[in-house]
N, C-alpha and C positions, 0 to 999 in steps of 0.2 A: 530872746536868745534861748535856744534849746540846750538841754543838758549835753546832747551829742556834740553840738557845736563847741561848747566849752571844753569838753574832753579833747576834741581835735586841737583846739588852741593850746591847751596845756601840753599836749604831745609835741606840737610844733615848737613851743617855747623850750621844752626840754632838749629837742634836737638842736635848736639855735644856741642854747647854752653850751652844749657839748662841742659844737662847731667852733664857737668863740674860744673855748679853752684850748682846742687844737691849734687855732691860729696863734694864740698867745704863747703856747709852748714852742711852736716852730719859730716864732719871732725871737723869743728868749735865746734859743739855740743859735740863731743867726747872729744875734748881737754878740754873744760870747765869741763866736768864730771871727766876727769882724774885729773885735777888740784884740784878739790874738794876732791877726794879720797886721793890724795897724799899730803894732807895738811901738810906742814912741822911742824905745831904746834901739830899735832896728835902724840900720842904714837906709835912708830914704831911697837909695838906688836899688835896694833889694826888695822893696815892698811889691807885693803881687797885686797891683792895682786893677788888672783885668778881672781877677777873681773878686776883688772888692766891689767893682762896678756891677758884676753879675749878681753878687749877693745882695747889693743894695737895691737892685731892681726887684729881686725876689721879695726882699723885705717890704718894699713899697706896695707890692701886690697884696701881701699878707695884711698890711696896714689898712689898705682900702677895703679889703674883704671883711676885716674885723669891724671896721666902722659901719659898714652896711649891715653886718650881723647885729651889732648893738642897736642900730636904728630900728631894725625889725623887731628885736626883743622889746625895746621901749614901746613901739607901736602896739604890739600884742598885749603888753601889760596894761597900756592905757585903754585899749579897745575893750578888753575883757575883764578889767579890774583885777588883774592877777598880781 
């Protein structure tokens, strides 16, 4: 393995870590919003479930993307002993 290849892998690892942090921040924000909407003290007839469903779909996409990102991070670390 060349030094150049290792530098490229480290750069990619850094990008993936930043991307994962971004997914994590967006997911935390969505969770907070979902908790506010699904307030157990609210009347169930007043809950905005359309919005909840839309946000849950967005959350699921973030979750899948984050999992794929972590998989790539682990693979890079294993391949290049980082």
